[in-house]
N, C-alpha and C positions, 0 to 999 in steps of 0.2 A: 440359214445353209445343214441342209442333213449333213452330216462325215461317216464313209461307211465305218465301222468297229474292224476288227481284224478277225471276228467270228465270221461278219456280213461278209466281208474279202472272199474266206476261202467258202463260202456256200452258195449256189448259183439260185440265190434271190435277188437278187441286185435288180435295182430299179437301170433303167438308162440310162438314168443323171448319178446314179453312185459308177458306175462302168466308164462314165464320162474322167472321174476321178481317179481311174486309179494309175498311174509309176509315170515318174518324173516331177517335177514342179515345174513350175510356168517362166521361172527363168530358163533350167535345164532347155523343154521343151523349143522357146524360142531362136538358145543355143543350135539345136538339133538341123531346126529349122532353116539356120541360117552359113549354117555345114552345109547342109542338102545341099541348098541355093547356090554355095558359090560351083562344089562338084557338078551340078548339073550346068551352071553357065561356063566352068574351066572346057568343055566340054565340046564348048563351040556347035556344035550343032544346029546345021539348019533350018531345024525343024523349030523350038525352041521358040515362046515371042521373046522380040527384044523388051515389056516390063520381066513383072515379079512370074517368075515359073509354076502353074499351079500343080501342088502333085496330095498327094493324101503318104506319111507312110507306118503302118503297122509293127510293132510289134510284141512280139511273146514272151513273157518274162520266165521263172524255173516254175512257177506253178501255174493248172490254169485259171487259175481268177485274177490274175499279173500281165497285162498286158498296156501298150496306150494307142490310142492313134494322133499323127503327131500334123501337120499343115500346112501347107508352108505360110508366114507369118500373115499374111495381108487375107488370110481364107480366116483367123481367127479375130474378130473383135472386142468378145466377148469372155475371157479365157475363166474356164473353171478353175479353184481353185483348191484343194485340197493339204489343209493344212499338216498333214501326216507326209506328202512329202514336199511338202515347204519346207519344215524341221530334216527333213532326211538330205533336202538340199547343203552339202558341205562351203558353199559358198555362200548359201543366206546363213546357214549357222555361221560361220565365222562374223560376217557382220554384227549378230545383234548382240 
């Protein structure tokens, strides 16, 4: 698996695969997804499905190269892992 360097992240030459690896660890994305699912479910909106709610959340970071697309957990069967983001996740760092 090719992981982008900080220099590559700052450049506009990122591949689609690299762009999918830019912000948040897998654990953080799953937690965000769970919370969004709960917030949506708590609205009790009559048009929401009974099962898992499908959604896509785009998050822009402080830099143009820093962003994330987060989907409902059921839509992500094979999550992309970026070692940099995994290391930055404080919960993962504490368990190492």
